[in-house]
Each structure stands twice: as C-alpha cells, then as structure tokens.
C-alpha positions, 0 to 999 in steps of 0.5 A: 538360512544366512542368505535369507537373512541377507535378502531381508536386510537388503529389502529393509535397506531399499525400503529405508532408502526409498522412504528417505528419498520420499522424505527429501522430496517432501522437504524440498517441496515444503521448503519451496512453498515456504520460500514462495510464501515468504516472497509473496508476503515480502512483496505485499509488505513492501506494497503496504509500506509504500502505500502507508508512506504515500498516505503519510506524505499526503496527510502531513499538512492537514493541520493547515486546512483550517488556516487555508479555509480562513485565508480563502475567506479573507481573500473572498472578503478582499475581492468583495471590497475590490468589487464594491470599490470598482462598482462605486467608481462606475464599474458594472458589477453585473457585467463583471460577474460579481462574486455571490455570497453563500 
C-alpha cells in the first residue's frame, strides 16, 4: 500500500513540474511580447516627437507672415514707382514687361 501512495506522489510531482514548465514558458512568451510592444511604442513615440519638433520649428515664425505680406506690397509699390520713373525718362514699359496690378 505504501508503494502505491508513493507512485501517486511521484505522478503529482511530475504533473506539478510539467505545469510549472508550461507556466514559465507562458510567462517568457508574454514578457517577450510585452518587450516587443514597448519597443514598438517607443519607436513610434520618437517618430511623433521628431515630427512635432519639426512642425514647431517650421511654424515658429508664422507670426511674421502678415509683416512679410505688407513688405512685399511695399516693395511692389516701390518697383512700380521705378517703372514709372524710367518710363517718364524714355524707357519703354511694354518692352521691359512692366508689373501688372491685381
């Protein structure tokens, strides 16, 4: 009778060890997946950060657009004055391709 109990104990131990191995393998697989997901997230976060940084540097001077438009208009007016001055002293405006107004 004592031998039969020992065989049951051995069977239970082998079953327990087998389940432990399955559990360890499952934990290793899950942790490997977690590491892979974290690396993927880190890569994407870095890409978003780089894109946001480039966007911020590209839009840092947008406040100057109104001033630029005003200066371009002033420059156009100045060019028109030069064209009129040259035309009045004998220059041919049509041959020079004078600037057209909108």
